[in-house]
C-alpha positions as semicolon CSV with decimal commas, in nm:
position;residue;x (nm);y (nm);z (nm)
1;M;14,700;2,412;10,040
2;R;14,697;2,709;9,803
3;S;14,499;2,739;9,481
4;A;14,488;2,973;9,186
5;M;14,262;3,035;8,888
6;V;14,439;2,997;8,558
7;L;14,303;3,244;8,306
8;Y;14,351;3,229;7,931
9;K;14,273;3,562;7,766
10;D;14,090;3,662;8,086
11;E;13,864;3,352;8,083
12;E;13,891;3,084;8,353
13;A;14,053;2,779;8,200
14;G;14,136;2,575;8,510
15;V;14,277;2,556;8,861
16;L;14,637;2,518;8,976
17;T;14,680;2,384;9,330
18;Q;14,978;2,344;9,560
19;Y;14,927;2,087;9,835
20;D;15,073;2,094;10,184
21;D;15,342;1,841;10,083
22;G;15,464;2,083;9,813
23;S;15,324;1,889;9,516
24;F;15,102;2,044;9,248
25;S;14,799;1,963;9,038
26;F;14,635;2,133;8,742
27;R;14,287;2,062;8,610
28;Y;14,089;2,225;8,332
29;H;13,733;2,334;8,406
30;D;13,471;2,109;8,243
31;T;13,323;2,405;8,055
32;W;13,667;2,476;7,906
33;L;13,705;2,115;7,798
34;E;13,357;2,101;7,645
35;N;13,418;2,405;7,423
36;E;13,619;2,285;7,123
37;S;13,724;2,639;7,034
38;K;13,916;2,676;7,363
39;P;14,283;2,578;7,334
40;A;14,515;2,405;7,578
41;I;14,708;2,658;7,786
42;S;15,036;2,489;7,689
43;L;15,169;2,199;7,485
44;T;15,275;2,020;7,802
45;L;14,931;2,053;7,964
46;S;14,716;1,925;7,680
47;K;14,343;1,973;7,693
48;A;14,221;1,654;7,859
49;K;13,976;1,548;8,127
50;V;14,252;1,447;8,367
51;E;14,411;1,609;8,665
52;Y;14,782;1,663;8,605
53;H;15,012;1,602;8,903
54;S;15,373;1,697;8,968
55;K;15,615;1,698;9,260
56;Y;15,733;2,039;9,137
57;L;15,571;2,345;8,982
58;F;15,487;2,255;8,622
59;A;15,751;2,378;8,377
60;F;15,497;2,595;8,194
61;F;15,422;2,792;8,510
62;F;15,784;2,787;8,633
63;N;15,886;2,961;8,310
64;M;15,651;3,249;8,398
65;L;15,855;3,332;8,711
66;P;16,078;3,639;8,733
67;E;16,453;3,585;8,741
68;G;16,764;3,765;8,858
69;A;16,721;4,118;8,989
70;N;16,346;4,115;8,920
71;K;16,307;3,807;9,140
72;Q;16,515;3,964;9,418
73;V;16,312;4,286;9,414
74;L;15,980;4,100;9,416
75;C;16,088;3,866;9,696
76;S;16,214;4,156;9,903
77;S;15,915;4,385;9,849
78;K;15,649;4,113;9,896
79;K;15,843;3,922;10,165
80;I;15,839;3,597;9,965
81;D;16,093;3,321;10,022
82;K;16,314;3,286;9,712
83;K;16,236;2,913;9,706
84;D;15,856;2,968;9,711
85;D;15,788;2,928;9,339
86;F;15,411;2,923;9,384
87;G;15,420;3,239;9,596
88;L;15,632;3,409;9,331
89;L;15,390;3,296;9,061
90;L;15,093;3,434;9,254
91;A;15,272;3,765;9,311
92;S;15,389;3,810;8,953
93;A;15,150;3,638;8,710
94;G;14,823;3,802;8,807
95;N;14,812;4,095;8,571
96;D;15,123;4,178;8,370
97;T;15,233;3,863;8,190
98;I;15,387;3,787;7,855
99;G;15,130;3,584;7,668
100;A;14,768;3,496;7,725
101;V;14,790;3,316;8,061
102;K;14,742;3,475;8,404
103;V;14,742;3,312;8,746
104;I;14,528;3,460;9,025
105;R;14,516;3,337;9,384
106;I;14,191;3,179;9,505
107;N;14,279;3,104;9,869
């Protein structure tokens, strides 16, 4: 199992987890849900007190992944399997992202 903090404008919004079977979950922190001024991180992961589950990396996070030559360079330099979407996300979405969301490895 691997987990990551999901930050929105550098504030912890929730946790993204990949389980040993390859499936994923995302859950907002209760404090994020309780604050009405805090938005959902995406339209597909609406702000709700549920844990979202998927057999694959959620489309919102998948769309943050590098492609083409950038993906090849990152995989080669960090020794990440090209099929390891979560590993790629952890290696690429921690500091220099387009938009307000960052993903930082917990364990």
